[in-house]
N, C-alpha and C positions, 0 to 999 in steps of 0.2 A: 534527675536521671540524664539527660541527654550528655551532660559535661562527663559525668561518669564512666557516661558505654564508650565515648570516645578516647578517654584518658587508657582505659580499659584496651581499649584495640589497639591504640597506640604502642603502649605498653607489649600485648600479644605478637607485634607486628615484629618489635624491634628480637624476643626472643624466638619468633619464626625464622628469623634471618640469620642466628648467632645458630640453631640446631641444626638449619638445616644441609648444612654440608656433613655434619654426625648422622642425620636420620637417612642419606640420603643411600649409603649402603647396605640399609636392608629391605629397600624399597624394589616392586617387580622393576622391570627394566622399561614397562610403558609410563608407570607413573612419571606425573613431572612435578604434582605438588600436591601435600597433600594439608589438612586442617582437620586436627581429633579425628575422628573415621571415615571422611569422607577425602578423596582423593581425586585429581583432576590426571587423564592421563592424555597421551600423544594422539588417541583418537578422539578424544572429546574437541581438543583444538582443531583438530585436522576438520572436525564437522562445522564449526564456531569461526576460521578462518576463510575468508574466500581466495577461492585460488588464484594462480596465473599474476598474482601480488609481485613485483620488483624484490628481490631479494632484501634490501636495507626496510625498503616497508614491510617487508613478510616478519621481517625479525623483529622489526619494531612492534608490530600489531601482534607478535605472537608473547613477547613479552606483558607489554601493555595489558593482556588480556588476562595471563598470568596471575599478573601483580593485583587487578580487579577480581579474580577468582580470589585470593588469600584474604584480602579484605572484605570484599562481602562477607567470608564465610567465618572472619574471627570477628564481623560485628554480628554475624546472626549465633554466633555462640554465647557473645558475651549478652546479648539479647535474651537468650534463653534465659540464662543463668536468673538474669533481671526482674523477667517477668514471671510475675506468682503466676498466673494464671495463664495457659496455654488452649483451653478449651475453645474458647470461641472461636479463637485463629484455626488451631482443628478441621472443626466444623464449617467455616466458610472454607477451607482449603478443599474437605471431604466435598463438598457442593460443587466448587468450581472444576474438580477433577468430572465428577459425575456428570456436568452439563457438556463438558468436554466431549466424553467419549461419545455421551448422546450425541449430541452436534455431529460427532466425524461417522456416528453408523450413518445415521440419516444421509450424509451425505453420500458414502459411499453407495444405499441403496438408491437415491433419485438417481447416481451415476449409470445403476446400472436397471434398473427400469424403464425403455427406452418408451414404455407411454407416459410416463414424467416430462421426457423432455420436451421443451416448449421450441414451437414452429413458428416458420412464417406464418402458416396458416392460424395458428392461435395467438399472434400477436395481432390480425387484419381484424379479425373477427373482436377482439375484446375492444380493440381504437373504433371500430365499428359502431359497438354498443356506448363508449364513453368517451370518443376523440372530444365530443365538445366540452368534455367538463376537464382536460388536462391543458394546463395554463403556461406557458414559460415566466421560469421562478428569476429572471431574469431578461435581458436582450440578449440575443444569440444573431451568428452572422454569417455566412458566407463566402468567399473570397479568397484573396492572394494578402502575403505580407512578407516582406523584404526589405532587411538591413545591411546597407553597405557603405564605404565609406566615401564619403560625397567627391573625392577626388578619382576617383574609379572609371577608366577610361572607357568603362562597359555602360557607364552610369547610361546616358543618351538613351543606348539602347534598350534596356532597362526599365525606362522610364515606358519607351514605346510599348515593349513588350509585358509588362503586367496587366495592362489594361486592355489587352486582345483577347479575344476568342479564338482564333486560327491556334489549332494545333501547333504547327509550326511552329508558332509564338512562343507556346506553353515550352515546347521544349527546348527552344534558344533559351530560355531563361529558367528552366531548370538547372543545366550545364552552369549557367553562370552562378546561380546559386546555391548549386554545391562546389563550386570552384573559389569561388572571389567574397560574396557575401558571407556575412558574420549573423547574418540568421537566412532564413526562408522556410515560409510552410506556406503548401498548396491545401486550401482546403473549402475550394468552390466545391465538391463534393459531398462534402460532412457539414452540420452543425455545430457552432463551437462558441462557447460562454465568450462574449462580449470581454468580461475580466480577464479569460485567459490571453486576451487580445493586447489589452492595455498595461496587462504588469512587462512589455517588453515593450514599449514606446513613452518614452518622457511627457509630460507635461499633456496626458493624451485625452480627449474630451470623454462626457461622462454618457453622453450619447454616441449610436455606432455613426460614422458616415465614413466618408474615403480623405485621405489623409496624403500630404506631401509635406513635410516637414525637416527641417537639419539642427540636428541637435549637438551641437560638440564634434564634428567631424566627422558625424553621421548621417545620414538622409535614409527617411524611414516612410516609404510607401507603401499606401495602401488601397486597392482595389475592393468595394464591397458588391459580388453579385445577388445577393437576397440578406435580407434580414427580419427578427424576429421583433417585436418589441416587450417589455413585462406586460404579463398579459396575455398575452396574445395568443388563440388555442395553437399548440404543438403540432405542426404537423408528422402527419406520420411517423415521416422518420429521426424526427426529431423523438419523437416517444417512442420509440420503439425500447431503448435500453430500460426508461422507466418502466415501462409495459412488462418488459421480461424480466424486471428485478422482480416485480408486484406479483407476475405468476408462479415466481420459482418460491417467493416466498408460501404464496398460498397454496401450493401444493406438496411443499416442504411441510405444513403445519395441519393438511388433508393426512399425510403419510405418515406423519408425529401422531395423527387421533385415530389410525388406523394399528398402527403396531399396538398404543398403547392400550387400546380395545380387545385387541386381538392375544395381545402377551396375558393380560389380565383373566377374562377371563378363561384361555387355556392352561393358567395354574391354579385355579379356582377348579378346575373340575380333574385336574392333575394330582392336587392336595399337594402343588410344593411350595406355597402361601399359606400364608393363617390372616385372617379380617377378621374381628370379632364382629 
């Protein structure tokens, strides 16, 4: 079946290419491509292609998008002719559409109802009640990371500044980091997973620690000011994002329950629904 579908699609693509110039004169001015009853317009392409691309890149992306759109729709047409029962696909499509509509409506209601907004006080209250249960899934760290050429004339100063707690030294380090470093990250003011750090360091250790190593002409400097081990209790600032997400989901579920109950009983009273 797959081979037959691909063969049919390939034949259809060839036919489309041959007919394109003849059919073009019958199309609306903004229609770029057509497959059966489906059309691709200039507006569709503008919505799909990122703006501000270089002209060559933009032309390449547009041509690739059109070709992919035609191929996708041709294969869909062939598949529809070869699949004998589309009822399950139609059912799943309708279910997915309904779920998307419901999700978007819930999102809109949450955005409009200020009572549903998560405040810092809400996060504090939840952490006070449940903070002892919140544990780190992996090591987390605070600190400074910088990677730069080992031949950089600024390196001696950088090695002194990146360990410093003085604001003036950090300001100097920022300037070098933004102009000469291959990578510079300041995260003394927030917790990040240790794995986010190690992906930028070759042969990094499994456990967090300060580093100063050289690899293939690049020197990697890491100064950690704080760390959390896997399984440790999360401090409030590290737990805040997790708490906010949890409270958001709880409030969205509560809103959904209220909406379902209210609409159901209103509709019963108004006789706009039938239930045996």
